[in-house]
N, C-alpha and C positions, 0 to 999 in steps of 0.2 A: 658645235653642232647647231644648226638653225632650228628655231621652234617649228612645230608642225603648222601647216597652213590652217588658216582660220576656218572653223566649222568641221574640221576632220576629227576632233576628239570624240571618242565613243561616249554615248549617252549613259549617264549614271543610272543603274538599275538597283532600287532599294532591295536589300536582302533581309529576310526574316527567318526565324528558327521555329520549326514545329515543336510544340511543347511536349509531344509524345515521343517522337523518335530522335529529336535534337538535330535533325538535318537542316542545313540552311538552304534556302531557295529564294527565287525571286518573289517579292511580295505578292504579285498578281497570281502566282501559281498556288498560293495557299489560301485557305478559308479563314477569315477573321471572325472570331467570336468576341463579343464585347459585353461587359457588365456595365450597364448604364448607371447614371447617377441615382436612379430610383431602385436599383437592385435587380432589375430584370436582366436576363442573359439571352442575347439574340445574335443571329447571324448578321454580319455587317458586310454586305456585298460591295459597298463603295470604299470601305477601308478608311472612312473619314468620320464616323460617328464618335462622339465624345464618350469617354469612359475608359475603363481598364480593358485592354484587348489581349487576346492570345490567338495564336495561329495553329492550325492543324493541316496536315497534308490531306490529300483526298484518298489515302490508303485505308482499307478496312481496319488494319491493326491500330493505326493512329486514332481513328474514331472510337474504336473499342476501348482503348486506353483512356481517351479523353472523357468518354461518357460513363464508363463503369469502374475504372480503377482509381478515380480521384485525381487524375492529372489536370484536368481542366479546372475544377474548383480551386486547386492549389495555385495554378497560374493566375486565376482571376482574383485570388485572395478572398475567397468566401468559404464558408463551411460546407455548404451543399448547394447544388443548382436547384432552384424551385421546380417542383414537379411539372407544372405547365410548360416551363421553358425547356425542361429536359425532354418532354414529349415532342416539342417543336424541333429540337436539335436532332432527335432520333428520326423524325419524319424527314428532315432535310437530308440526313445521311442515307436514308432509304431511297430518296429521290436521286441521289448521286449513284445509286446502284450498289450501295454498301449495306452490309447487314451488321450494325453494331450490337 
């Protein structure tokens, strides 16, 4: 069998897993939350910030689990999310049309 013509290979799409529902999806379809070197927890829209990252789907159930049931702190390997950062994450979820 001959190799496929040059340039016809499908492009690799990075896959990531939502820490709440454990579903895998394309990296760009999930929201990355990162714990920075200084301990702050923020949304990473570029997906390139340094620090420990975790991914959440855009579903209300996943954000609810991430923000209230302790799934996100466990994934980020911290005890709790700082209160200011938790308020920012909740505000982001509400802007997505979700009610965590």
